[in-house]
CHARMM-style PDB file with segment names, atoms N, HN, CA, C and O in Angstrom:
ATOM      1  N   GLY     1     161.687  40.915   8.895  1.00  0.00      PROA
ATOM      2  CA  GLY     1     162.104  41.832   7.855  1.00  0.00      PROA
ATOM      3  C   GLY     1     161.401  43.163   7.975  1.00  0.00      PROA
ATOM      4  O   GLY     1     160.588  43.374   8.874  1.00  0.00      PROA
ATOM      5  N   ALA     2     161.720  44.053   7.064  1.00  0.00      PROA
ATOM      6  HN  ALA     2     162.380  43.881   6.333  1.00  0.00      PROA
ATOM      7  CA  ALA     2     161.151  45.397   7.070  1.00  0.00      PROA
ATOM      8  C   ALA     2     160.677  45.767   5.675  1.00  0.00      PROA
ATOM      9  O   ALA     2     161.261  45.336   4.680  1.00  0.00      PROA
ATOM     10  N   CYS     3     159.615  46.567   5.601  1.00  0.00      PROA
ATOM     11  HN  CYS     3     159.141  46.917   6.409  1.00  0.00      PROA
ATOM     12  CA  CYS     3     159.151  47.157   4.356  1.00  0.00      PROA
ATOM     13  C   CYS     3     160.004  48.408   4.123  1.00  0.00      PROA
ATOM     14  O   CYS     3     160.461  49.022   5.087  1.00  0.00      PROA
ATOM     15  N   ILE     4     160.224  48.793   2.881  1.00  0.00      PROA
ATOM     16  HN  ILE     4     159.853  48.294   2.098  1.00  0.00      PROA
ATOM     17  CA  ILE     4     161.129  49.893   2.560  1.00  0.00      PROA
ATOM     18  C   ILE     4     160.366  51.065   1.932  1.00  0.00      PROA
ATOM     19  O   ILE     4     159.559  50.878   1.022  1.00  0.00      PROA
ATOM     20  N   TYR     5     160.635  52.276   2.434  1.00  0.00      PROA
ATOM     21  HN  TYR     5     161.291  52.428   3.173  1.00  0.00      PROA
ATOM     22  CA  TYR     5     160.143  53.508   1.819  1.00  0.00      PROA
ATOM     23  C   TYR     5     161.286  54.087   0.995  1.00  0.00      PROA
ATOM     24  O   TYR     5     162.398  54.238   1.501  1.00  0.00      PROA
ATOM     25  N   ILE     6     161.025  54.410  -0.262  1.00  0.00      PROA
ATOM     26  HN  ILE     6     160.122  54.286  -0.673  1.00  0.00      PROA
ATOM     27  CA  ILE     6     162.029  54.949  -1.174  1.00  0.00      PROA
ATOM     28  C   ILE     6     161.864  56.466  -1.231  1.00  0.00      PROA
ATOM     29  O   ILE     6     160.839  56.961  -1.701  1.00  0.00      PROA
ATOM     30  N   GLY     7     162.868  57.207  -0.754  1.00  0.00      PROA
ATOM     31  HN  GLY     7     163.700  56.804  -0.372  1.00  0.00      PROA
ATOM     32  CA  GLY     7     162.788  58.660  -0.725  1.00  0.00      PROA
ATOM     33  C   GLY     7     163.286  59.344  -1.983  1.00  0.00      PROA
ATOM     34  O   GLY     7     162.941  60.498  -2.239  1.00  0.00      PROA
ATOM     35  N   ILE     8     164.106  58.637  -2.784  1.00  0.00      PROA
ATOM     36  HN  ILE     8     164.386  57.700  -2.576  1.00  0.00      PROA
ATOM     37  CA  ILE     8     164.623  59.193  -4.040  1.00  0.00      PROA
ATOM     38  C   ILE     8     164.543  58.119  -5.118  1.00  0.00      PROA
ATOM     39  O   ILE     8     164.577  56.927  -4.813  1.00  0.00      PROA
ATOM     40  N   ALA     9     164.439  58.533  -6.363  1.00  0.00      PROA
ATOM     41  HN  ALA     9     164.411  59.501  -6.611  1.00  0.00      PROA
ATOM     42  CA  ALA     9     164.408  57.572  -7.465  1.00  0.00      PROA
ATOM     43  C   ALA     9     165.732  56.810  -7.508  1.00  0.00      PROA
ATOM     44  O   ALA     9     166.805  57.414  -7.474  1.00  0.00      PROA
ATOM     45  N   CYS    10     165.650  55.487  -7.582  1.00  0.00      PROA
ATOM     46  HN  CYS    10     164.779  54.997  -7.609  1.00  0.00      PROA
ATOM     47  CA  CYS    10     166.874  54.697  -7.536  1.00  0.00      PROA
ATOM     48  C   CYS    10     166.618  53.248  -7.920  1.00  0.00      PROA
ATOM     49  O   CYS    10     165.477  52.810  -8.067  1.00  0.00      PROA
ATOM     50  N   ASP    11     167.718  52.521  -8.078  1.00  0.00      PROA
ATOM     51  HN  ASP    11     168.645  52.877  -7.959  1.00  0.00      PROA
ATOM     52  CA  ASP    11     167.713  51.059  -8.100  1.00  0.00      PROA
ATOM     53  C   ASP    11     168.199  50.644  -6.725  1.00  0.00      PROA
ATOM     54  O   ASP    11     169.127  51.252  -6.191  1.00  0.00      PROA
ATOM     55  N   ILE    12     167.594  49.621  -6.141  1.00  0.00      PROA
ATOM     56  HN  ILE    12     166.840  49.127  -6.575  1.00  0.00      PROA
ATOM     57  CA  ILE    12     167.990  49.187  -4.807  1.00  0.00      PROA
ATOM     58  C   ILE    12     168.188  47.678  -4.806  1.00  0.00      PROA
ATOM     59  O   ILE    12     167.350  46.930  -5.309  1.00  0.00      PROA
ATOM     60  N   THR    13     169.302  47.243  -4.238  1.00  0.00      PROA
ATOM     61  HN  THR    13     169.983  47.850  -3.829  1.00  0.00      PROA
ATOM     62  CA  THR    13     169.620  45.826  -4.132  1.00  0.00      PROA
ATOM     63  C   THR    13     169.531  45.427  -2.668  1.00  0.00      PROA
ATOM     64  O   THR    13     170.135  46.064  -1.804  1.00  0.00      PROA
ATOM     65  N   VAL    14     168.775  44.369  -2.393  1.00  0.00      PROA
ATOM     66  HN  VAL    14     168.285  43.852  -3.094  1.00  0.00      PROA
ATOM     67  CA  VAL    14     168.472  43.980  -1.022  1.00  0.00      PROA
ATOM     68  C   VAL    14     168.658  42.483  -0.806  1.00  0.00      PROA
ATOM     69  O   VAL    14     168.764  41.706  -1.755  1.00  0.00      PROA
ATOM     70  N   VAL    15     168.694  42.106   0.457  1.00  0.00      PROA
ATOM     71  HN  VAL    15     168.607  42.738   1.227  1.00  0.00      PROA
ATOM     72  CA  VAL    15     168.603  40.708   0.864  1.00  0.00      PROA
ATOM     73  C   VAL    15     167.172  40.514   1.350  1.00  0.00      PROA
ATOM     74  O   VAL    15     166.734  41.180   2.288  1.00  0.00      PROA
ATOM     75  N   MET    16     166.452  39.613   0.717  1.00  0.00      PROA
ATOM     76  HN  MET    16     166.808  39.072  -0.046  1.00  0.00      PROA
ATOM     77  CA  MET    16     165.065  39.355   1.079  1.00  0.00      PROA
ATOM     78  C   MET    16     164.986  38.485   2.325  1.00  0.00      PROA
ATOM     79  O   MET    16     165.880  37.683   2.598  1.00  0.00      PROA
ATOM     80  N   GLU    17     163.900  38.658   3.077  1.00  0.00      PROA
ATOM     81  HN  GLU    17     163.174  39.309   2.855  1.00  0.00      PROA
ATOM     82  CA  GLU    17     163.666  37.769   4.204  1.00  0.00      PROA
ATOM     83  C   GLU    17     163.582  36.344   3.637  1.00  0.00      PROA
ATOM     84  O   GLU    17     162.888  36.103   2.649  1.00  0.00      PROA
ATOM     85  N   GLY    18     164.272  35.435   4.249  1.00  0.00      PROA
ATOM     86  HN  GLY    18     164.836  35.630   5.052  1.00  0.00      PROA
ATOM     87  CA  GLY    18     164.315  34.059   3.759  1.00  0.00      PROA
ATOM     88  C   GLY    18     165.611  33.724   3.044  1.00  0.00      PROA
ATOM     89  O   GLY    18     165.951  32.548   2.909  1.00  0.00      PROA
ATOM     90  N   GLN    19     166.348  34.740   2.580  1.00  0.00      PROA
ATOM     91  HN  GLN    19     166.071  35.694   2.690  1.00  0.00      PROA
ATOM     92  CA  GLN    19     167.674  34.512   2.019  1.00  0.00      PROA
ATOM     93  C   GLN    19     168.670  34.443   3.167  1.00  0.00      PROA
ATOM     94  O   GLN    19     168.418  35.004   4.233  1.00  0.00      PROA
ATOM     95  N   PRO    20     169.801  33.763   2.967  1.00  0.00      PROA
ATOM     96  CA  PRO    20     170.811  33.721   4.030  1.00  0.00      PROA
ATOM     97  C   PRO    20     171.313  35.123   4.379  1.00  0.00      PROA
ATOM     98  O   PRO    20     171.413  35.984   3.505  1.00  0.00      PROA
ATOM     99  N   ALA    21     171.624  35.349   5.637  1.00  0.00      PROA
ATOM    100  HN  ALA    21     171.543  34.650   6.348  1.00  0.00      PROA
ATOM    101  CA  ALA    21     172.095  36.654   6.113  1.00  0.00      PROA
ATOM    102  C   ALA    21     173.409  37.060   5.454  1.00  0.00      PROA
ATOM    103  O   ALA    21     173.687  38.254   5.334  1.00  0.00      PROA
ATOM    104  N   ASN    22     174.217  36.103   5.028  1.00  0.00      PROA
ATOM    105  HN  ASN    22     173.991  35.134   5.126  1.00  0.00      PROA
ATOM    106  CA  ASN    22     175.510  36.411   4.417  1.00  0.00      PROA
ATOM    107  C   ASN    22     175.427  36.514   2.896  1.00  0.00      PROA
ATOM    108  O   ASN    22     176.442  36.375   2.214  1.00  0.00      PROA
ATOM    109  N   THR    23     174.227  36.755   2.353  1.00  0.00      PROA
ATOM    110  HN  THR    23     173.402  36.867   2.907  1.00  0.00      PROA
ATOM    111  CA  THR    23     174.053  36.902   0.910  1.00  0.00      PROA
ATOM    112  C   THR    23     174.924  38.041   0.391  1.00  0.00      PROA
ATOM    113  O   THR    23     174.929  39.135   0.954  1.00  0.00      PROA
ATOM    114  N   ALA    24     175.666  37.774  -0.694  1.00  0.00      PROA
ATOM    115  HN  ALA    24     175.662  36.885  -1.151  1.00  0.00      PROA
ATOM    116  CA  ALA    24     176.561  38.766  -1.295  1.00  0.00      PROA
ATOM    117  C   ALA    24     175.789  39.656  -2.272  1.00  0.00      PROA
ATOM    118  O   ALA    24     174.687  39.316  -2.704  1.00  0.00      PROA
ATOM    119  N   LEU    25     176.386  40.801  -2.612  1.00  0.00      PROA
ATOM    120  HN  LEU    25     177.281  41.078  -2.261  1.00  0.00      PROA
ATOM    121  CA  LEU    25     175.767  41.738  -3.548  1.00  0.00      PROA
ATOM    122  C   LEU    25     175.352  41.045  -4.840  1.00  0.00      PROA
ATOM    123  O   LEU    25     174.263  41.301  -5.355  1.00  0.00      PROA
ATOM    124  N   ALA    26     176.196  40.181  -5.363  1.00  0.00      PROA
ATOM    125  HN  ALA    26     177.080  39.973  -4.944  1.00  0.00      PROA
ATOM    126  CA  ALA    26     175.906  39.501  -6.626  1.00  0.00      PROA
ATOM    127  C   ALA    26     174.662  38.622  -6.542  1.00  0.00      PROA
ATOM    128  O   ALA    26     174.023  38.363  -7.562  1.00  0.00      PROA
ATOM    129  N   ASP    27     174.313  38.164  -5.352  1.00  0.00      PROA
ATOM    130  HN  ASP    27     174.833  38.375  -4.524  1.00  0.00      PROA
ATOM    131  CA  ASP    27     173.153  37.289  -5.168  1.00  0.00      PROA
ATOM    132  C   ASP    27     171.945  38.008  -4.578  1.00  0.00      PROA
ATOM    133  O   ASP    27     170.907  37.389  -4.343  1.00  0.00      PROA
ATOM    134  N   GLY    28     172.075  39.315  -4.338  1.00  0.00      PROA
ATOM    135  HN  GLY    28     172.918  39.818  -4.530  1.00  0.00      PROA
ATOM    136  CA  GLY    28     170.956  40.095  -3.818  1.00  0.00      PROA
ATOM    137  C   GLY    28     169.899  40.293  -4.889  1.00  0.00      PROA
ATOM    138  O   GLY    28     170.143  40.044  -6.069  1.00  0.00      PROA
ATOM    139  N   ILE    29     168.743  40.735  -4.478  1.00  0.00      PROA
ATOM    140  HN  ILE    29     168.545  40.938  -3.519  1.00  0.00      PROA
ATOM    141  CA  ILE    29     167.635  41.012  -5.396  1.00  0.00      PROA
ATOM    142  C   ILE    29     167.629  42.508  -5.683  1.00  0.00      PROA
ATOM    143  O   ILE    29     167.608  43.321  -4.759  1.00  0.00      PROA
ATOM    144  N   THR    30     167.647  42.875  -6.979  1.00  0.00      PROA
ATOM    145  HN  THR    30     167.664  42.215  -7.729  1.00  0.00      PROA
ATOM    146  CA  THR    30     167.668  44.283  -7.370  1.00  0.00      PROA
ATOM    147  C   THR    30     166.305  44.697  -7.910  1.00  0.00      PROA
ATOM    148  O   THR    30     165.765  44.074  -8.824  1.00  0.00      PROA
ATOM    149  N   PHE    31     165.766  45.756  -7.328  1.00  0.00      PROA
ATOM    150  HN  PHE    31     166.205  46.262  -6.586  1.00  0.00      PROA
ATOM    151  CA  PHE    31     164.540  46.359  -7.813  1.00  0.00      PROA
ATOM    152  C   PHE    31     164.955  47.601  -8.595  1.00  0.00      PROA
ATOM    153  O   PHE    31     165.546  48.524  -8.035  1.00  0.00      PROA
ATOM    154  N   ARG    32     164.647  47.623  -9.880  1.00  0.00      PROA
ATOM    155  HN  ARG    32     164.167  46.873 -10.335  1.00  0.00      PROA
ATOM    156  CA  ARG    32     165.090  48.705 -10.754  1.00  0.00      PROA
ATOM    157  C   ARG    32     163.967  49.729 -10.970  1.00  0.00      PROA
ATOM    158  O   ARG    32     162.791  49.375 -11.048  1.00  0.00      PROA
ATOM    159  N   GLY    33     164.355  50.985 -11.062  1.00  0.00      PROA
ATOM    160  HN  GLY    33     165.310  51.273 -10.998  1.00  0.00      PROA
ATOM    161  CA  GLY    33     163.403  52.050 -11.376  1.00  0.00      PROA
ATOM    162  C   GLY    33     162.421  52.370 -10.263  1.00  0.00      PROA
ATOM    163  O   GLY    33     161.277  52.732 -10.536  1.00  0.00      PROA
ATOM    164  N   CYS    34     162.844  52.246  -9.020  1.00  0.00      PROA
ATOM    165  HN  CYS    34     163.774  51.952  -8.797  1.00  0.00      PROA
ATOM    166  CA  CYS    34     161.975  52.611  -7.897  1.00  0.00      PROA
ATOM    167  C   CYS    34     161.755  54.126  -7.925  1.00  0.00      PROA
ATOM    168  O   CYS    34     162.711  54.887  -8.071  1.00  0.00      PROA
ATOM    169  N   THR    35     160.532  54.554  -7.789  1.00  0.00      PROA
ATOM    170  HN  THR    35     159.755  53.935  -7.670  1.00  0.00      PROA
ATOM    171  CA  THR    35     160.236  55.980  -7.874  1.00  0.00      PROA
ATOM    172  C   THR    35     160.277  56.643  -6.499  1.00  0.00      PROA
ATOM    173  O   THR    35     159.982  56.017  -5.481  1.00  0.00      PROA
ATOM    174  N   ALA    36     160.646  57.911  -6.492  1.00  0.00      PROA
ATOM    175  HN  ALA    36     160.886  58.420  -7.319  1.00  0.00      PROA
ATOM    176  CA  ALA    36     160.705  58.677  -5.244  1.00  0.00      PROA
ATOM    177  C   ALA    36     159.325  58.747  -4.611  1.00  0.00      PROA
ATOM    178  O   ALA    36     158.323  58.952  -5.297  1.00  0.00      PROA
ATOM    179  N   GLY    37     159.284  58.574  -3.290  1.00  0.00      PROA
ATOM    180  HN  GLY    37     160.098  58.408  -2.733  1.00  0.00      PROA
ATOM    181  CA  GLY    37     158.035  58.658  -2.560  1.00  0.00      PROA
ATOM    182  C   GLY    37     157.194  57.396  -2.600  1.00  0.00      PROA
ATOM    183  O   GLY    37     156.006  57.427  -2.281  1.00  0.00      PROA
ATOM    184  N   SER    38     157.806  56.283  -2.991  1.00  0.00      PROA
ATOM    185  HN  SER    38     158.771  56.257  -3.250  1.00  0.00      PROA
ATOM    186  CA  SER    38     157.047  55.032  -3.078  1.00  0.00      PROA
ATOM    187  C   SER    38     157.459  54.049  -1.988  1.00  0.00      PROA
ATOM    188  O   SER    38     158.514  54.186  -1.369  1.00  0.00      PROA
ATOM    189  N   PHE    39     156.602  53.056  -1.770  1.00  0.00      PROA
ATOM    190  HN  PHE    39     155.744  52.945  -2.273  1.00  0.00      PROA
ATOM    191  CA  PHE    39     156.903  51.965  -0.842  1.00  0.00      PROA
ATOM    192  C   PHE    39     157.280  50.737  -1.639  1.00  0.00      PROA
ATOM    193  O   PHE    39     156.724  50.486  -2.708  1.00  0.00      PROA
ATOM    194  N   LEU    40     158.210  49.984  -1.128  1.00  0.00      PROA
ATOM    195  HN  LEU    40     158.662  50.188  -0.260  1.00  0.00      PROA
ATOM    196  CA  LEU    40     158.596  48.705  -1.711  1.00  0.00      PROA
ATOM    197  C   LEU    40     157.999  47.649  -0.780  1.00  0.00      PROA
ATOM    198  O   LEU    40     158.578  47.351   0.265  1.00  0.00      PROA
ATOM    199  N   PRO    41     156.847  47.080  -1.147  1.00  0.00      PROA
ATOM    200  CA  PRO    41     156.110  46.219  -0.222  1.00  0.00      PROA
ATOM    201  C   PRO    41     156.655  44.789  -0.174  1.00  0.00      PROA
ATOM    202  O   PRO    41     155.939  43.826  -0.449  1.00  0.00      PROA
ATOM    203  N   VAL    42     157.911  44.675   0.175  1.00  0.00      PROA
ATOM    204  HN  VAL    42     158.492  45.457   0.399  1.00  0.00      PROA
ATOM    205  CA  VAL    42     158.556  43.373   0.346  1.00  0.00      PROA
ATOM    206  C   VAL    42     159.276  43.387   1.690  1.00  0.00      PROA
ATOM    207  O   VAL    42     159.573  44.456   2.223  1.00  0.00      PROA
ATOM    208  N   LEU    43     159.557  42.222   2.233  1.00  0.00      PROA
ATOM    209  HN  LEU    43     159.316  41.353   1.800  1.00  0.00      PROA
ATOM    210  CA  LEU    43     160.267  42.149   3.502  1.00  0.00      PROA
ATOM    211  C   LEU    43     161.739  41.891   3.247  1.00  0.00      PROA
ATOM    212  O   LEU    43     162.113  40.872   2.666  1.00  0.00      PROA
ATOM    213  N   VAL    44     162.568  42.825   3.688  1.00  0.00      PROA
ATOM    214  HN  VAL    44     162.264  43.652   4.160  1.00  0.00      PROA
ATOM    215  CA  VAL    44     164.010  42.709   3.491  1.00  0.00      PROA
ATOM    216  C   VAL    44     164.718  42.732   4.841  1.00  0.00      PROA
ATOM    217  O   VAL    44     164.203  43.266   5.824  1.00  0.00      PROA
ATOM    218  N   THR    45     165.908  42.140   4.864  1.00  0.00      PROA
ATOM    219  HN  THR    45     166.325  41.706   4.066  1.00  0.00      PROA
ATOM    220  CA  THR    45     166.700  42.141   6.098  1.00  0.00      PROA
ATOM    221  C   THR    45     167.953  42.985   5.967  1.00  0.00      PROA
ATOM    222  O   THR    45     168.582  43.324   6.970  1.00  0.00      PROA
ATOM    223  N   LYS    46     168.328  43.332   4.723  1.00  0.00      PROA
ATOM    224  HN  LYS    46     167.818  43.057   3.908  1.00  0.00      PROA
ATOM    225  CA  LYS    46     169.537  44.126   4.521  1.00  0.00      PROA
ATOM    226  C   LYS    46     169.451  44.851   3.182  1.00  0.00      PROA
ATOM    227  O   LYS    46     168.966  44.296   2.196  1.00  0.00      PROA
ATOM    228  N   ILE    47     169.924  46.097   3.155  1.00  0.00      PROA
ATOM    229  HN  ILE    47     170.318  46.548   3.956  1.00  0.00      PROA
ATOM    230  CA  ILE    47     170.067  46.840   1.903  1.00  0.00      PROA
ATOM    231  C   ILE    47     171.535  46.786   1.531  1.00  0.00      PROA
ATOM    232  O   ILE    47     172.398  47.209   2.301  1.00  0.00      PROA
ATOM    233  N   LEU    48     171.815  46.260   0.341  1.00  0.00      PROA
ATOM    234  HN  LEU    48     171.114  45.916  -0.285  1.00  0.00      PROA
ATOM    235  CA  LEU    48     173.200  46.104  -0.100  1.00  0.00      PROA
ATOM    236  C   LEU    48     173.689  47.278  -0.940  1.00  0.00      PROA
ATOM    237  O   LEU    48     174.865  47.635  -0.875  1.00  0.00      PROA
ATOM    238  N   ARG    49     172.788  47.893  -1.742  1.00  0.00      PROA
ATOM    239  HN  ARG    49     171.832  47.604  -1.795  1.00  0.00      PROA
ATOM    240  CA  ARG    49     173.226  48.934  -2.676  1.00  0.00      PROA
ATOM    241  C   ARG    49     172.041  49.815  -3.042  1.00  0.00      PROA
ATOM    242  O   ARG    49     170.931  49.325  -3.250  1.00  0.00      PROA
ATOM    243  N   VAL    50     172.287  51.127  -3.120  1.00  0.00      PROA
ATOM    244  HN  VAL    50     173.188  51.526  -2.951  1.00  0.00      PROA
ATOM    245  CA  VAL    50     171.324  52.099  -3.643  1.00  0.00      PROA
ATOM    246  C   VAL    50     172.069  52.868  -4.722  1.00  0.00      PROA
ATOM    247  O   VAL    50     173.108  53.468  -4.450  1.00  0.00      PROA
ATOM    248  N   ALA    51     171.544  52.856  -5.954  1.00  0.00      PROA
ATOM    249  HN  ALA    51     170.699  52.369  -6.176  1.00  0.00      PROA
ATOM    250  CA  ALA    51     172.250  53.481  -7.077  1.00  0.00      PROA
ATOM    251  C   ALA    51     171.267  54.165  -8.022  1.00  0.00      PROA
ATOM    252  O   ALA    51     170.070  53.881  -7.998  1.00  0.00      PROA
ATOM    253  N   LYS    52     171.789  55.075  -8.860  1.00  0.00      PROA
ATOM    254  HN  LYS    52     172.762  55.306  -8.879  1.00  0.00      PROA
ATOM    255  CA  LYS    52     170.953  55.764  -9.845  1.00  0.00      PROA
ATOM    256  C   LYS    52     170.383  54.780 -10.851  1.00  0.00      PROA
ATOM    257  O   LYS    52     169.205  54.853 -11.203  1.00  0.00      PROA
ATOM    258  N   ASP    53     171.216  53.865 -11.309  1.00  0.00      PROA
ATOM    259  HN  ASP    53     172.172  53.806 -11.023  1.00  0.00      PROA
ATOM    260  CA  ASP    53     170.795  52.808 -12.227  1.00  0.00      PROA
ATOM    261  C   ASP    53     171.811  51.676 -12.152  1.00  0.00      PROA
ATOM    262  O   ASP    53     172.676  51.678 -11.275  1.00  0.00      PROA
ATOM    263  N   SER    54     171.718  50.721 -13.051  1.00  0.00      PROA
ATOM    264  HN  SER    54     171.016  50.719 -13.763  1.00  0.00      PROA
ATOM    265  CA  SER    54     172.569  49.537 -12.941  1.00  0.00      PROA
ATOM    266  C   SER    54     174.054  49.817 -13.123  1.00  0.00      PROA
ATOM    267  O   SER    54     174.884  48.992 -12.740  1.00  0.00      PROA
ATOM    268  N   THR    55     174.405  50.963 -13.697  1.00  0.00      PROA
ATOM    269  HN  THR    55     173.730  51.633 -14.007  1.00  0.00      PROA
ATOM    270  CA  THR    55     175.823  51.258 -13.916  1.00  0.00      PROA
ATOM    271  C   THR    55     176.333  52.497 -13.190  1.00  0.00      PROA
ATOM    272  O   THR    55     177.543  52.719 -13.149  1.00  0.00      PROA
ATOM    273  N   THR    56     175.441  53.315 -12.612  1.00  0.00      PROA
ATOM    274  HN  THR    56     174.458  53.135 -12.645  1.00  0.00      PROA
ATOM    275  CA  THR    56     175.857  54.590 -12.027  1.00  0.00      PROA
ATOM    276  C   THR    56     175.533  54.649 -10.535  1.00  0.00      PROA
ATOM    277  O   THR    56     174.370  54.577 -10.137  1.00  0.00      PROA
ATOM    278  N   GLU    57     176.571  54.780  -9.723  1.00  0.00      PROA
ATOM    279  HN  GLU    57     177.515  54.838 -10.047  1.00  0.00      PROA
ATOM    280  CA  GLU    57     176.398  54.928  -8.276  1.00  0.00      PROA
ATOM    281  C   GLU    57     176.105  56.391  -7.949  1.00  0.00      PROA
ATOM    282  O   GLU    57     176.466  57.283  -8.716  1.00  0.00      PROA
ATOM    283  N   PHE    58     175.460  56.637  -6.826  1.00  0.00      PROA
ATOM    284  HN  PHE    58     175.167  55.912  -6.203  1.00  0.00      PROA
ATOM    285  CA  PHE    58     175.314  58.001  -6.330  1.00  0.00      PROA
ATOM    286  C   PHE    58     176.663  58.468  -5.814  1.00  0.00      PROA
ATOM    287  O   PHE    58     177.472  57.651  -5.374  1.00  0.00      PROA
ATOM    288  N   THR    59     176.922  59.779  -5.862  1.00  0.00      PROA
ATOM    289  HN  THR    59     176.266  60.443  -6.220  1.00  0.00      PROA
ATOM    290  CA  THR    59     178.122  60.312  -5.244  1.00  0.00      PROA
ATOM    291  C   THR    59     177.842  60.535  -3.759  1.00  0.00      PROA
ATOM    292  O   THR    59     176.687  60.473  -3.337  1.00  0.00      PROA
ATOM    293  N   ALA    60     178.855  60.788  -2.980  1.00  0.00      PROA
ATOM    294  HN  ALA    60     179.793  60.838  -3.323  1.00  0.00      PROA
ATOM    295  CA  ALA    60     178.729  60.882  -1.519  1.00  0.00      PROA
ATOM    296  C   ALA    60     177.679  61.897  -1.079  1.00  0.00      PROA
ATOM    297  O   ALA    60     176.956  61.633  -0.118  1.00  0.00      PROA
ATOM    298  N   GLY    61     177.566  63.038  -1.739  1.00  0.00      PROA
ATOM    299  HN  GLY    61     178.153  63.252  -2.519  1.00  0.00      PROA
ATOM    300  CA  GLY    61     176.626  64.065  -1.309  1.00  0.00      PROA
ATOM    301  C   GLY    61     175.201  63.869  -1.779  1.00  0.00      PROA
ATOM    302  O   GLY    61     174.310  64.591  -1.332  1.00  0.00      PROA
ATOM    303  N   GLU    62     174.955  62.917  -2.663  1.00  0.00      PROA
ATOM    304  HN  GLU    62     175.679  62.330  -3.026  1.00  0.00      PROA
ATOM    305  CA  GLU    62     173.617  62.741  -3.231  1.00  0.00      PROA
ATOM    306  C   GLU    62     172.693  61.875  -2.383  1.00  0.00      PROA
ATOM    307  O   GLU    62     171.473  61.999  -2.486  1.00  0.00      PROA
ATOM    308  N   VAL    63     173.240  61.016  -1.562  1.00  0.00      PROA
ATOM    309  HN  VAL    63     174.231  60.916  -1.478  1.00  0.00      PROA
ATOM    310  CA  VAL    63     172.433  60.122  -0.743  1.00  0.00      PROA
ATOM    311  C   VAL    63     172.613  60.523   0.705  1.00  0.00      PROA
ATOM    312  O   VAL    63     173.739  60.575   1.200  1.00  0.00      PROA
ATOM    313  N   GLY    64     171.513  60.808   1.392  1.00  0.00      PROA
ATOM    314  HN  GLY    64     170.599  60.766   0.990  1.00  0.00      PROA
ATOM    315  CA  GLY    64     171.610  61.261   2.772  1.00  0.00      PROA
ATOM    316  C   GLY    64     170.439  60.808   3.611  1.00  0.00      PROA
ATOM    317  O   GLY    64     169.761  59.838   3.274  1.00  0.00      PROA
ATOM    318  N   ASP    65     170.202  61.505   4.701  1.00  0.00      PROA
ATOM    319  HN  ASP    65     170.754  62.293   4.975  1.00  0.00      PROA
ATOM    320  CA  ASP    65     169.104  61.165   5.602  1.00  0.00      PROA
ATOM    321  C   ASP    65     167.771  61.179   4.857  1.00  0.00      PROA
ATOM    322  O   ASP    65     167.503  62.070   4.050  1.00  0.00      PROA
ATOM    323  N   GLY    66     166.959  60.196   5.136  1.00  0.00      PROA
ATOM    324  HN  GLY    66     167.177  59.472   5.791  1.00  0.00      PROA
ATOM    325  CA  GLY    66     165.632  60.127   4.530  1.00  0.00      PROA
ATOM    326  C   GLY    66     165.600  59.521   3.148  1.00  0.00      PROA
ATOM    327  O   GLY    66     164.531  59.441   2.543  1.00  0.00      PROA
ATOM    328  N   THR    67     166.743  59.088   2.625  1.00  0.00      PROA
ATOM    329  HN  THR    67     167.611  59.153   3.117  1.00  0.00      PROA
ATOM    330  CA  THR    67     166.785  58.484   1.309  1.00  0.00      PROA
ATOM    331  C   THR    67     166.006  57.173   1.293  1.00  0.00      PROA
ATOM    332  O   THR    67     165.159  56.956   0.426  1.00  0.00      PROA
ATOM    333  N   ILE    68     166.294  56.311   2.246  1.00  0.00      PROA
ATOM    334  HN  ILE    68     166.981  56.487   2.950  1.00  0.00      PROA
ATOM    335  CA  ILE    68     165.621  55.022   2.380  1.00  0.00      PROA
ATOM    336  C   ILE    68     165.243  54.866   3.852  1.00  0.00      PROA
ATOM    337  O   ILE    68     166.060  55.105   4.742  1.00  0.00      PROA
ATOM    338  N   LEU    69     164.002  54.464   4.097  1.00  0.00      PROA
ATOM    339  HN  LEU    69     163.338  54.269   3.375  1.00  0.00      PROA
ATOM    340  CA  LEU    69     163.548  54.231   5.462  1.00  0.00      PROA
ATOM    341  C   LEU    69     163.034  52.805   5.573  1.00  0.00      PROA
ATOM    342  O   LEU    69     162.325  52.330   4.686  1.00  0.00      PROA
ATOM    343  N   ALA    70     163.383  52.124   6.647  1.00  0.00      PROA
ATOM    344  HN  ALA    70     163.960  52.509   7.367  1.00  0.00      PROA
ATOM    345  CA  ALA    70     162.875  50.783   6.923  1.00  0.00      PROA
ATOM    346  C   ALA    70     161.676  50.898   7.837  1.00  0.00      PROA
ATOM    347  O   ALA    70     161.732  51.593   8.852  1.00  0.00      PROA
ATOM    348  N   LEU    71     160.598  50.230   7.491  1.00  0.00      PROA
ATOM    349  HN  LEU    71     160.552  49.666   6.667  1.00  0.00      PROA
ATOM    350  CA  LEU    71     159.369  50.269   8.282  1.00  0.00      PROA
ATOM    351  C   LEU    71     159.117  48.892   8.857  1.00  0.00      PROA
ATOM    352  O   LEU    71     158.866  47.941   8.117  1.00  0.00      PROA
ATOM    353  N   PHE    72     159.185  48.782  10.181  1.00  0.00      PROA
ATOM    354  HN  PHE    72     159.389  49.555  10.781  1.00  0.00      PROA
ATOM    355  CA  PHE    72     158.999  47.493  10.836  1.00  0.00      PROA
ATOM    356  C   PHE    72     157.565  47.320  11.274  1.00  0.00      PROA
ATOM    357  OT1 PHE    72     157.215  46.289  11.849  1.00  0.00      PROA
TER     358      PHE     72
END
């Protein structure tokens, strides 16, 4: 898995290391209120969703390079 660097404030839904690779969004683990410039010190194998909050998605121009980085 990989540790995650959060470049913008967001909620992030991931598949944790140890979960099946085919885990669906509904069964992913959501970390809410991640702050910009922080590390998420967990091991993940897939990022399923990055959103402003539980009900609001980012628009196409709001999420770009450097938003989320995987650190192996």
